[in-house]
C-alpha positions in Angstrom: 130.1 200.4 122.4 133.3 198.8 123.4 132.1 195.4 122.3 131.2 196.8 118.8 134.6 198.3 118.5 136.3 195.0 119.4 134.2 193.1 116.8 135.1 195.7 114.2 138.8 195.3 114.9 138.5 191.5 114.8 136.9 191.7 111.4 139.6 194.0 110.1 142.4 191.6 111.4 140.7 188.6 109.8 140.5 190.3 106.4 144.0 191.7 106.5 145.8 188.6 107.8 143.3 186.1 106.4 144.1 184.0 109.3 140.8 182.6 110.8 142.7 181.5 113.9 143.8 184.9 115.1 143.1 185.4 118.8 140.8 188.2 120.1 141.2 190.3 123.2 144.5 191.4 124.7 146.6 189.4 122.1 144.9 191.1 119.2 147.8 193.3 118.0 150.6 190.8 118.9 148.8 188.0 117.1 148.4 190.2 114.0 152.1 191.0 113.8 153.0 187.4 114.2 150.6 186.4 111.5 151.9 189.1 109.2 155.4 187.9 109.7 154.4 184.3 109.1 152.6 185.3 105.9 155.6 187.3 104.7 158.0 184.4 105.4 155.7 182.1 103.6 155.6 184.4 100.6 159.4 184.6 100.6 159.7 180.8 100.7 157.2 180.6 97.8 159.3 183.1 95.8 162.4 181.0 96.5 160.8 177.8 95.3 159.4 179.6 92.2 162.8 181.1 91.5 164.5 177.7 91.8 162.0 176.1 89.5 162.3 178.9 86.9 166.1 178.6 87.1 165.9 174.9 86.3 163.5 175.5 83.5 165.7 178.3 82.1 168.7 176.0 82.3 166.9 173.2 80.5 165.7 175.5 77.7 169.3 176.8 77.2 170.6 173.2 76.9 167.9 172.4 74.4 168.7 175.4 72.3 172.4 174.4 72.3 171.6 170.9 71.3 169.2 171.9 68.5 171.5 174.7 67.2 172.7 173.7 63.6 176.0 175.4 64.3 176.8 172.7 66.8 176.1 169.9 64.4 178.8 167.4 64.5 181.0 167.3 61.4 183.4 164.5 60.6 186.9 165.2 61.7 189.6 165.3 59.1 192.5 163.3 60.3 195.8 164.6 59.2 198.0 161.9 57.9 201.5 161.7 59.3 202.9 161.0 55.8 202.6 163.4 53.0 200.0 162.6 50.4 201.3 160.9 47.3 201.4 163.1 44.2 201.0 161.3 40.8 204.8 161.5 40.3 205.5 160.0 43.7 202.8 157.4 43.2 204.4 156.4 39.9 207.7 156.2 41.6 206.3 153.9 44.3 204.8 151.6 41.6 208.1 151.5 39.7 209.9 150.6 42.9 207.7 147.6 43.3 208.3 146.3 39.8 210.8 143.6 38.9 213.2 143.1 36.1 214.0 139.9 34.3 217.4 138.5 35.1 218.5 137.2 32.7 216.3 138.4 29.8 215.0 135.7 27.5 213.5 135.7 24.0 211.5 132.8 22.7 208.9 131.4 20.3 205.2 131.5 20.8 205.3 128.2 22.8 207.6 129.8 25.4 205.6 131.3 28.3 206.2 134.9 29.1 206.7 136.7 32.4 209.5 137.6 34.8 212.5 135.6 33.6 215.0 134.1 36.2 217.6 131.4 36.1 215.0 129.1 37.7 211.9 130.3 35.9 213.0 130.7 32.3 210.2 132.9 30.9 210.4 135.2 27.9 210.2 138.9 28.6 207.1 140.7 27.2 208.2 144.2 28.6 211.2 144.8 26.4 212.3 148.3 25.5 215.1 149.5 23.2 217.6 151.9 24.7 218.8 152.9 21.2 215.5 154.2 19.7 213.6 154.4 23.0 210.7 152.3 21.5 208.8 149.5 23.2 209.6 146.2 21.5 206.6 144.7 19.8 206.2 140.9 19.4 204.0 138.9 17.2 203.3 135.2 17.9 203.4 132.6 15.1 205.2 135.1 12.7 208.7 135.7 11.4 210.1 138.6 9.4 210.8 138.4 5.7 214.5 138.4 4.8 214.0 141.6 2.8 213.2 143.7 6.0 215.6 146.6 6.5 216.2 149.5 8.9 214.1 152.0 6.9 211.1 149.6 6.8 210.8 149.5 10.6 211.8 153.2 11.0 208.9 154.2 8.8 206.3 151.7 9.7 206.7 150.9 13.5 204.4 150.4 15.3 201.6 150.2 12.7 200.7 146.6 12.3 198.7 147.2 9.1 202.0 148.3 7.4 204.2 145.7 9.1 202.1 142.8 7.8 203.5 143.4 4.4 206.7 141.7 5.5 205.4 139.2 8.1 205.4 135.5 7.3 203.2 133.0 9.1 205.1 130.4 11.0 203.6 128.4 13.9 205.7 128.3 17.1 207.8 131.3 16.1 207.7 134.9 17.4 208.7 138.1 15.6 210.3 140.9 17.6 210.9 144.4 16.4 211.5 148.0 17.6 212.2 151.0 15.4 215.8 150.1 14.7 216.2 146.3 15.3 214.2 143.1 14.6 214.5 139.4 15.2 212.7 136.1 14.4 212.9 133.6 17.3 212.0 130.0 17.3 213.3 128.8 20.7 214.3 130.1 24.1 217.3 132.4 23.7 219.3 134.4 26.3 219.3 138.0 25.2 222.9 138.4 26.3 224.0 136.1 23.5 223.0 138.7 20.9 225.4 141.6 21.5 223.9 143.8 18.7 220.5 144.2 20.4 220.1 147.1 22.8 216.9 145.7 24.4 216.4 145.6 28.1 213.6 144.5 30.4 211.3 147.5 31.1 210.2 145.9 34.5 207.1 143.8 35.3 204.3 144.5 37.7 204.3 142.0 40.6 
């Protein structure tokens, strides 16, 4: 009877603890408690490992979501300039500041090269402007003005070439100048300062 009871207890311990190495006899109950404690510790360690693994997986998934989120897409940075942006008026002023005037101003025939006139480079000015009528001075190579031209003719017809041709005479090497109030026929290089009646000035050249 006692032997049957011991066998029954051994079977119960093996099934509960699932430890085939549990000792029988006098250490039956002590061995069962140690086995249970060991199993519990093993389960706790497994939970810790699983928890650590799941935490790493959660962290990786969070990083992936942040990287794939469209709201975190890199956008080009707009660098703020230290200097104020140039408005059309300021831009025009800057361009004007970099233009040069003829000094002295020369007139000349069609054989005389035009450009920025200086004492060294004597070029005829092709950017003339009249300060009296505020008109740009037109020039026509290989032409002179007819002697019958008068103030009203240019006042009414400038700057329409089709009407001006009525009093233009062909002359090779000459150049006809005119604004709305003054006109000249030039054959050779002439310093504008020698003609005190003209109110023409250089309107500046682009460099």
